[in-house]
N, C-alpha and C positions, 0 to 999 in steps of 0.2 A: 446662356445655354450650357456651360460647364458647369458652372455654377450645381446647376439643375441637376444633372447626370452627377454631379458629387454628391448631390444632397440624398437622390435616389438608393446611390450604391451604397451609401454609409447607414441609411434605410433597411434598406437591405440587410447589411451586415450585422446590424442590432439584434434582424429579425431573428435571423438563427443564430447570433449568441444566446438570447432568450431562450429561444428551442433544447439547445445545447444543453442551457444549463438548470435547463426543465427536466431533462431527459436524466441527467446525470443525479439530480436533486431524487428523484423517483426509485434510481437503483440503490443507495445510499441505504449502507447496515448501521442500527446502534451495537454497540457493545453492551454487553449483560454487565446490569446493576448491580448484580450479587454475584460474585466468583463463585468459582469451584475449587476444590483445596485439593494439589497433587502433592504426595509426595516426592523426596529426590530421588527416593530407592526404586520406586514404581514407573519412571519417568527412564533411569539407568535401566531397568531389567526390560522394557516394553523394547527399546531402542537396542540392546544387545539379542533379544530374538528378532530382530527386524518384523517389529508389529508397529501398524499403525499408533501414532501419538498425537493427536490434539490437541488444544487447550483453548481461548477465546479469550479476549480483553478483558481485565476485571481479574483473571483467575489467580492467585493466590499458589505459589511452589515454597514448599518446606523443604528445608534441609533436616536428613535426617541428622540424629546426636551425635554418633561418629565421626561426620563428616564436619570437613573445617567450615569457618561460619563465611566464606570468600564463595562469592556466587560470582559467573560473569555469563551474560548475557548476549547472543547478538541475535538483532533481528536480518534477514537477509531477503531479498528478492527471489521471483524464481523467470528464469528468462523463457522457461519453455511454457509458459502461458502468457506471455509479451511483456508482465511488468518489466519496470525499470523506476527508479527514484528519479524524480525528476526535483529533489534539492539543492542547493549550493553545490556547487562540486560536482553537481552526478553520484553522488555515494549509492554504493551500491551494501554497504549495509549499517547498521548501527547498534551500539554498543551500550548497554550498561554496565558498571562493572563495582557500584559504590555502594552494593545493597547489603547487610547483614540479616543473618538466620532468616532470611526468606526473603519474597521477591514478590511485587505484584504484575501482570503482565499488560503490558503498556498495549494501547491502542494506537493505531495509525494515526498521525499526526498531536503525538504526543512525542515530549523532549528526552533526548536521552544525555548521554556524560560524554560519551564517543563517538567518532562518524569519519570511518575507514581511513583506518590506519594516519589518521591524525588529530592532535588535539583540538578538536573544536567541539565546544561545549557548547550543550541547550540549541541542537539542531533536531528538527522534527523528524518522526519517520513518516515521511510522506512518499509513498509508494505510487505510481501511476498507471492505470493501465486501460491502452490505446483502444482497448474492445469494448470497456465499460462498463467491465464484470463488477459485482461487487466483491466487497470483502467478506472473506466466509471465516476464515481460523487461523491461525498458527500452527505448522504443523511443526514437531521435531525433527529434527534432519540430522539430528549429535548432540548425545548426552556423554558426560565425563564428571565421575566423581572421584575421590581419592581423599587421603588427608591433607595432600596441600591444596586444593581449592575444587572447586565444581565448576561444572559449564554447560550450558545449553545453548544451540544454536536452534532459532526458528526461521523456518520458511512459509513466506503468506502466500493460503490457498484463496485461490477466489472464486466465487459460484457461477463457475460454467457453465452453461446450459445445454442438456443432450442435445444434439442436431437430429431429433427424428420427428417427423412426421409436419402435418400446422405449423405446432407450437416452436418446433423445432426452427422451422425454416422460417417464421417470425422473427424469432431472437436473432438470427444470422442475420437477418435484412437489417434488424436494429441497429446491431450492429456495427455495418457497414455504415448506412445512414451518420452514425456518429461520425466513425472516420473521416467520412465525405465531408458533413458539414465543421466540422473543427478543423479540417484541412480550407477548405474555402473560407471561413472565417477568417483564419490565420491569415490567407494570398488573400484575399478583398481589403481585409485593415491594412495589412502592407502595402498594397499598390495604391489604397485611399491617399492613403499618408503620403504617398510618392507624388499623388497627381496635385494635392496639396501644397506641397512643397514648390510644385516645378509651375504651376501657376498663380503659386503666391497665393 
């Protein structure tokens, strides 16, 4: 009897896991294959003017001739929309500082040379959004350019649905369902393992 119950619970867990994976696959966004080219001076000017400046994975940042070739780029999370890093060590930002004369903006899931104040190379830019929002773009939250070096900070922007009308209600329900399913999947999986260990 116990084995039947455990089998049913495991089947239930696998079913919810499959539904969760399918929901995540539907929301996946693909990076641009051909990126745009941005001048460092344009980015700095927009930042100083407090204008919103966004870039997509695959875009290129070109340094101006008068600026140093050193370019430091930080990719950050944004706790306002619930995003968080799920990579080893719970990193809050990822950095690349080994590029010269230009920079290709990296997508989530690609590897960097530096992570979270620690010399840990080859860590992926791996942000998680508990509400299942799709990645939208990188937003410039800081830009600096002088003769010694250049620096840009990007923050992940998520495609958060506008909660208006029936469509907004369905989007909200979908996000809550995904959260509940993920929680149930983790709880039932852990409980099933404990039961198997207990009964042998």
